[in-house]
C-alpha positions in Angstrom: 0.0 0.0 0.0 1.5 3.3 -1.1 0.4 6.7 0.3 1.0 10.3 -0.6 0.7 13.2 1.9 0.1 16.8 1.0 1.2 19.1 3.8 -0.4 22.6 3.4 1.5 25.0 5.7 -1.2 27.5 6.7 -1.5 29.2 10.1 -5.3 29.6 9.9 -8.1 27.1 10.0 -10.8 28.9 8.1 -14.0 28.2 6.2 -12.6 29.0 2.7 -10.2 26.1 3.0 -13.1 23.7 3.3 -15.1 25.4 0.5 -12.2 25.9 -1.9 -10.1 22.8 -1.2 -11.6 20.1 1.0 -15.1 20.0 -0.5 -14.2 20.1 -4.2 -11.4 17.6 -3.6 -13.9 15.3 -1.8 -16.3 15.6 -4.7 -13.7 14.9 -7.3 -12.5 11.8 -5.6 -16.0 10.6 -4.9 -16.7 10.7 -8.6 -13.8 8.2 -8.9 -15.4 6.1 -6.1 -12.4 6.9 -3.9 -12.8 7.9 -0.2 -9.6 6.5 1.3 -8.0 9.7 2.4 -7.9 11.7 5.6 -7.6 15.3 6.7 -5.9 16.4 9.8 -4.6 19.5 11.5 -1.0 19.3 12.6 1.6 21.3 14.4 4.9 19.7 13.3 7.2 22.2 11.5 4.5 24.8 11.7 0.6 24.7 11.7 -0.7 22.8 8.7 -3.4 20.7 7.1 -2.3 17.2 6.4 -4.0 15.3 3.6 -3.1 11.6 3.5 -4.1 9.6 0.4 -4.2 5.9 -0.3 -3.1 6.1 -3.9 -4.2 2.7 -5.0 -6.9 3.0 -7.6 -6.6 6.7 -8.0 -7.0 7.9 -11.6 -4.5 10.1 -13.4 -4.7 13.8 -13.0 -6.1 13.9 -9.4 -2.8 15.2 -7.9 -2.6 18.0 -10.4 -6.1 19.0 -9.7 -5.5 18.9 -5.9 -2.4 21.1 -6.2 -4.3 23.6 -8.3 -7.0 23.8 -5.6 -4.4 24.3 -2.9 -2.4 26.9 -4.7 -5.5 28.9 -5.6 -6.6 28.9 -2.0 -3.2 30.0 -0.6 -3.0 32.8 -3.1 -6.5 34.1 -2.4 -6.4 33.6 1.4 -2.9 34.3 2.8 -2.6 33.6 6.5 -0.7 35.4 9.2 2.6 33.5 9.9 3.3 32.4 13.4 5.9 34.2 15.6 9.0 32.1 15.1 10.4 32.4 18.6 7.1 31.6 20.3 6.3 28.8 18.0 9.7 27.1 18.4 9.1 27.1 22.1 5.6 25.6 21.7 7.0 23.1 19.2 9.7 22.0 21.6 7.1 21.4 24.4 4.8 19.4 22.0 7.7 17.5 20.7 8.6 16.3 24.2 5.0 15.5 25.2 4.2 13.6 22.0 7.7 12.2 21.4 7.3 13.3 17.8 11.0 13.1 17.0 11.2 16.3 15.0 13.7 19.1 15.0 11.8 21.8 17.0 13.8 24.6 15.5 12.5 23.9 12.0 9.4 25.8 10.8 8.3 25.4 7.2 7.5 28.6 5.2 3.9 29.6 5.7 1.3 29.4 2.9 3.3 26.7 1.0 2.6 23.1 -0.1 4.9 20.1 0.2 4.4 16.5 -1.0 5.7 13.4 0.9 5.6 9.8 -0.2 5.1 7.2 2.5 3.6 3.7 3.0 1.4 1.8 5.3 4.4 0.5 7.3 5.6 4.0 8.2 2.1 5.2 8.9 1.4 2.2 11.2 4.7 2.4 13.0 3.3 4.1 16.1 0.6 1.3 16.5 0.9 -2.2 17.7 -0.2 -3.6 14.4 -1.2 -2.6 10.9 -4.8 -3.6 11.6 -4.9 -1.1 14.5 -3.7 1.7 12.2 -6.1 0.7 9.4 -9.0 0.9 11.8 -8.0 4.5 12.7 -7.4 5.5 9.1 -10.7 4.2 7.8 -12.6 5.9 10.7 -10.8 9.2 10.2 -11.7 9.0 6.4 -15.4 8.6 7.2 -15.3 11.3 9.9 -13.5 13.7 7.5 -16.6 13.7 5.2 -18.8 14.7 8.1 -16.5 17.5 9.3 -16.4 18.9 5.8 -20.2 18.9 5.7 -20.3 20.6 9.0 -18.0 23.4 7.8 -20.1 23.9 4.6 -23.4 23.9 6.5 -22.4 26.6 9.1 -19.7 27.7 11.4 -21.4 26.7 14.7 -18.7 24.2 15.4 -19.1 24.2 19.1 -22.7 23.0 18.8 -21.7 20.2 16.4 -18.8 19.1 18.7 -21.0 19.1 21.8 -23.7 17.1 20.0 -21.1 14.8 18.6 -19.8 14.2 22.1 -23.3 13.6 23.4 -23.9 11.0 20.7 -20.5 9.3 21.2 -21.0 8.9 25.0 -24.5 7.6 24.5 -23.3 4.9 22.1 -21.5 3.2 25.0 -23.9 0.8 26.8 -24.1 1.8 30.5 -23.7 -0.7 33.3 -24.8 -0.3 37.0 -22.5 1.4 39.4 -21.9 0.9 43.1 -20.6 4.4 43.4 -23.2 6.9 44.7 -21.6 9.7 42.8 -21.9 7.8 39.5 -25.3 6.1 39.1 -23.9 4.1 36.2 -20.6 3.4 34.3 -21.1 5.0 30.9 -19.4 6.9 28.1 -19.5 10.1 30.0 -17.3 8.6 32.7 -14.4 8.8 30.1 -15.0 12.5 29.7 -14.8 12.9 33.4 -11.7 10.8 33.6 -10.0 12.8 30.8 -10.8 16.0 32.6 -9.7 14.8 36.0 -6.4 13.4 34.6 -5.6 16.7 32.9 -6.6 18.7 36.1 -4.4 16.5 38.2 -1.3 17.6 36.1 -1.9 21.3 37.1 -0.3 23.0 40.1 -2.7 23.7 43.0 -3.2 27.4 42.2 -4.2 26.6 38.6 -6.6 24.0 39.8 -8.4 26.6 41.8 -8.5 28.9 38.8 -9.8 26.1 36.5 -12.5 25.1 38.9 -13.8 28.7 39.1 -13.6 29.2 35.3 -15.2 25.9 34.4 -18.0 26.3 36.9 -18.7 29.8 35.5 -18.6 28.4 31.9 -21.0 25.7 32.8 -23.5 28.1 34.4 -23.3 30.3 31.2 -23.7 27.4 28.8 -26.0 24.9 30.6 -29.3 26.2 29.0 -27.7 25.9 25.6 -26.3 22.4 26.4 -29.8 21.3 27.5 -31.3 22.6 24.3 -28.7 20.8 22.1 -29.3 17.6 24.1 -33.1 17.8 23.8 -32.8 18.3 20.0 -30.8 15.2 19.3 -33.4 12.4 19.4 -35.4 14.0 16.6 -32.4 15.2 14.7 -30.8 11.8 14.4 -34.0 10.3 13.1 -33.9 12.8 10.2 -32.6 10.5 7.4 -29.6 12.0 5.6 -29.0 14.8 8.2 -25.5 15.5 9.4 -26.4 14.4 12.9 -28.2 11.3 11.7 -25.2 10.3 9.6 -22.9 11.1 12.5 -24.9 8.9 14.9 -24.8 6.0 12.4 -21.0 6.4 11.9 -20.4 6.3 15.7 -22.6 3.3 16.2 -21.1 1.4 13.3 -17.5 2.1 14.3 -18.2 1.2 17.9 -19.6 -2.1 16.9 -16.6 -2.7 14.6 -14.2 -1.9 17.4 -16.0 -4.2 19.9 -15.2 -6.9 17.4 -11.5 -5.9 17.3 -11.4 -5.9 21.1 -12.9 -9.4 21.2 -10.2 -10.6 18.8 -7.6 -8.9 21.0 -6.5 -6.5 18.2 -7.0 -3.6 20.5 -7.0 -3.4 24.3 -7.5 -0.7 27.0 -4.0 0.8 26.5 -3.7 0.6 22.7 -1.7 1.7 20.9 0.7 1.3 23.8 1.7 -2.0 25.2 -0.5 -3.5 27.9 2.3 -3.0 30.4 2.3 0.8 29.7 0.7 1.8 32.9 1.6 4.9 35.0 2.6 4.3 38.6 -0.5 4.3 40.8 0.9 7.0 43.1 1.4 9.4 40.1 -2.3 9.7 39.2 -5.4 11.2 40.9 -7.4 9.5 43.6 -10.2 9.1 41.1 -7.9 7.1 38.7 -6.4 5.1 41.6 -10.0 4.0 42.5 -11.2 3.3 39.0 -8.2 2.2 37.0 -6.0 0.2 39.5 -6.4 -2.9 41.5 -5.5 -3.0 45.2 -2.1 -4.5 44.4 -1.2 -1.5 42.2 -1.6 -3.4 38.9 -3.7 -1.9 36.1 -7.4 -2.8 36.0 -8.5 -5.1 33.2 -11.4 -3.4 31.3 -14.3 -4.9 29.3 -14.2 -5.2 25.5 -16.9 -2.5 25.3 -14.6 -0.1 27.2 -11.6 -0.9 25.0 -13.7 -0.3 21.9 -15.1 3.0 23.2 -11.7 4.3 24.3 -10.3 3.6 20.8 -13.2 5.5 19.2 -13.1 8.3 21.7 -9.4 9.0 20.9 -10.1 9.1 17.2 -12.9 11.6 17.7 -10.7 13.8 20.0 -8.0 13.9 17.3 -10.6 15.6 15.0 -11.2 18.6 17.3 -8.4 20.8 15.9 -10.1 20.7 12.5 -13.2 22.1 14.2 -11.3 24.9 16.0 -11.7 23.3 19.4 -8.5 24.0 21.4 -7.3 21.7 24.2 -8.7 23.9 27.0 -12.2 24.1 25.4 -12.1 20.3 25.0 -11.6 20.0 28.8 -14.5 22.5 29.4 -16.7 20.3 27.2 -15.5 17.1 29.0 -16.4 18.7 32.3 -19.7 20.4 31.2 -21.2 17.5 29.3 -20.5 15.1 32.1 -22.3 17.4 34.6 -25.1 17.8 32.1 -25.7 14.1 31.7 -25.9 13.6 35.5 -28.5 16.4 35.7 -30.5 15.2 32.6 -31.0 11.4 33.0 -34.3 11.4 31.2 -33.0 13.2 28.1 -30.0 10.9 28.1 -32.3 7.8 28.2 -34.3 9.3 25.3 -31.1 9.8 23.3 -30.0 6.2 23.9 -33.3 4.9 22.8 -33.2 7.0 19.6 -29.7 5.6 18.8 -31.0 2.0 19.3 -34.1 2.3 17.1 -34.4 1.0 13.6 -33.8 4.4 11.9 -30.3 4.7 13.3 -29.1 1.2 12.7 -25.4 1.5 12.0 -24.3 1.3 8.3 
């Protein structure tokens, strides 16, 4: 399997890119019956769009057409280049956190295009198997089409992301809990976990600031969150709607990942090794209670959880495309978890809508 990557070095993530590049490219490839390509937003060597194409079966001329679209966009919509000194410092931090292995001093020229040949082995190198990587690539390709539709429909990305997260959490089948603070173990628990893990890494004075800011944000947004949640059951029953297609994609990929978990292709710590577990005393009390056994070993999770975690991380990776920065992601993690605890009837209605015949996964 051979792949080609187009790296579009552009500091802005704006609607014209989706109208002038992503949508026409998507339409052109769809006419060829080809949808095996992904779109991501990256930071390595400067902010950029990364288009990754499986070139098998692509007809001649597609690359020339893609480059014409990109160059026309860059000429018509120049972006403000990053501050080199500040961006090198940011790049150094991200390089250390993500172990990206790049030279943090290198920043590619802004508003330029570069091409890079690669293959499945290189793309899959960070995963435990090629099958793992392929499951991510195929899901990202299908999610890309929905994100492009979302950009073309409107720019209310926060509503789409919040409703996407509500749908995702509701796909996970809940199980009873013996914890009075959590009436059930469900998909929202992962949002809470992600938020708590991030909060635990902050110094004490910043935790106080975050608590106050997030509480204020939730108070300001809760009525809007309630409305977005209440709209979902009817919205996903609307055949051909963006939210309906999103619900079907999430349900279908979750089912596919459950099958991968049952076959031991993925597990709770994928793509890292099973033994890749933080020391128990280095995590929050919440994580010690929910993720570790009394002897300090990592808890063994169900196949449903393994599948859900795999899907959740793919969805999280799409947030930069939708202009959702890391801090806003944590606010949504915190806020939507609170919302679901306060709105059990609406969550039940959403789960029922996901399970009915009109939202059977494709």
